C-alpha positions as CSV (number, residue, x, y, z in Angstrom):
1,X,-8.0,-13.3,0.0
2,X,-7.2,-15.7,2.8
3,X,-8.7,-15.1,6.2
4,X,-7.3,-16.6,9.4
5,X,-9.3,-16.8,12.6
6,X,-7.7,-17.9,15.8
7,X,-9.3,-19.4,18.9
8,X,-8.3,-21.0,22.2
9,X,-6.6,-18.2,24.0
10,X,-7.2,-17.6,27.7
11,X,-5.8,-17.5,31.2
12,X,-3.7,-20.4,32.4
13,X,-1.5,-21.1,35.4
14,X,2.3,-21.5,35.1
15,X,3.0,-25.1,34.1
16,X,-0.3,-25.5,32.5
17,X,-1.3,-26.2,28.9
18,X,-3.7,-25.0,26.3
19,X,-4.4,-25.5,22.7
20,X,-4.8,-22.8,20.0
21,X,-6.4,-23.3,16.6
22,X,-6.6,-21.3,13.5
23,X,-8.9,-21.9,10.6
24,X,-8.2,-20.6,7.1
25,X,-10.9,-19.7,4.7
26,X,-11.3,-18.0,1.4
27,X,-8.8,-18.6,-1.4
28,X,-6.7,-21.3,0.2
29,X,-5.5,-23.4,-2.7
30,X,-2.0,-21.8,-2.6
31,X,-1.4,-22.0,1.1
32,X,2.2,-23.3,1.7
33,X,3.1,-22.3,5.2
34,X,0.8,-22.0,8.3
35,X,2.2,-20.9,11.6
36,X,2.1,-18.9,14.8
37,X,3.9,-15.8,15.9
38,X,3.5,-14.0,19.1
39,X,4.1,-10.5,20.5
40,X,4.4,-9.6,24.2
41,X,4.1,-6.0,25.5
42,X,7.3,-4.1,24.8
43,X,8.8,-6.8,22.6
44,X,9.1,-7.6,18.9
45,X,6.9,-10.1,17.2
46,X,8.7,-13.4,17.2
47,X,8.4,-16.8,15.6
48,X,6.6,-19.5,17.6
49,X,6.3,-22.3,15.0
50,X,5.6,-22.9,11.4
51,X,4.6,-25.9,9.3
52,X,4.6,-26.5,5.6
53,X,1.9,-28.3,3.6
54,X,4.2,-31.3,3.6
55,X,4.5,-31.3,7.4
56,X,8.0,-29.8,7.8
57,X,8.1,-27.8,11.1
58,X,10.2,-25.1,12.5
59,X,10.2,-23.8,16.1
60,X,11.4,-20.8,17.8
61,X,14.1,-21.5,20.4
62,X,12.0,-20.2,23.3
63,X,9.3,-22.8,22.8
64,X,11.2,-25.8,21.5
65,X,10.3,-28.9,23.4
66,X,7.2,-27.3,24.9
67,X,5.0,-26.5,22.0
68,X,3.8,-28.6,19.1
69,X,2.4,-27.4,15.8
70,X,0.2,-29.5,13.6
71,X,-2.2,-29.0,10.7
72,X,-5.2,-30.6,9.2
73,X,-5.1,-29.9,5.5
74,X,-8.6,-31.2,5.0
75,X,-10.0,-28.8,7.5
76,X,-7.6,-25.9,6.5
77,X,-6.7,-25.6,10.2
78,X,-3.4,-25.3,12.1
79,X,-3.1,-26.0,15.8
80,X,-0.6,-25.1,18.5
81,X,-0.5,-27.3,21.5
82,X,1.3,-25.7,24.4
83,X,2.6,-27.2,27.6
84,X,4.7,-26.3,30.6
85,X,3.6,-22.7,30.1
86,X,5.8,-20.0,31.6
87,X,5.1,-16.4,32.6
88,X,7.2,-15.4,29.6
89,X,4.8,-17.0,27.2
90,X,2.2,-14.4,27.9
91,X,1.5,-12.7,24.6
92,X,-0.9,-12.2,21.7
93,X,-0.6,-15.1,19.4
94,X,-1.1,-14.5,15.7
95,X,-1.8,-17.0,13.1
96,X,0.1,-16.6,9.9
97,X,0.1,-18.0,6.4
98,X,2.5,-17.7,3.4
99,X,1.1,-18.5,0.0
100,X,3.2,-20.2,-2.7
101,X,6.0,-22.7,-2.4
102,X,8.5,-21.5,-5.0
103,X,7.2,-18.0,-5.4
104,X,5.8,-15.7,-2.8
105,X,2.2,-15.2,-3.7
106,X,1.2,-13.3,-0.6
107,X,0.7,-13.6,3.1
108,X,-2.0,-13.1,5.7
109,X,-2.4,-12.6,9.4
110,X,-5.1,-13.4,11.9
111,X,-6.4,-10.9,14.4
112,X,-4.6,-12.6,17.3
113,X,-5.7,-14.4,20.5
114,X,-4.5,-13.5,24.0
115,X,-2.7,-16.0,26.0
116,X,-2.0,-15.0,29.6
117,X,0.1,-17.1,32.0
118,X,-0.4,-16.0,35.6
119,X,-0.6,-17.5,39.0
């Protein structure tokens, strides 16, 4: 019922920055967690960052201190601000949502947006 659409991916040089956004639409009243995961070629999908509807954040170890997640509840949008990008950050970045705070009411994934870090 919830649809997630990412934008902002692209090509960036090592050390650079870019910002990703993900807008949720549809039945969004029960959204509890919004976040980002990524998957690089030959690797498992991994946590980048999540944020609850109260603003509590969680970051993957590989991006801690370099990426910042935020959300605008009024716009039903979650953002990922990246900095000091490394070659290892190259991946497809997927937006994610979990519905329900005390009970799992479902989840949804976006289609992904490619981030390529290259010199």
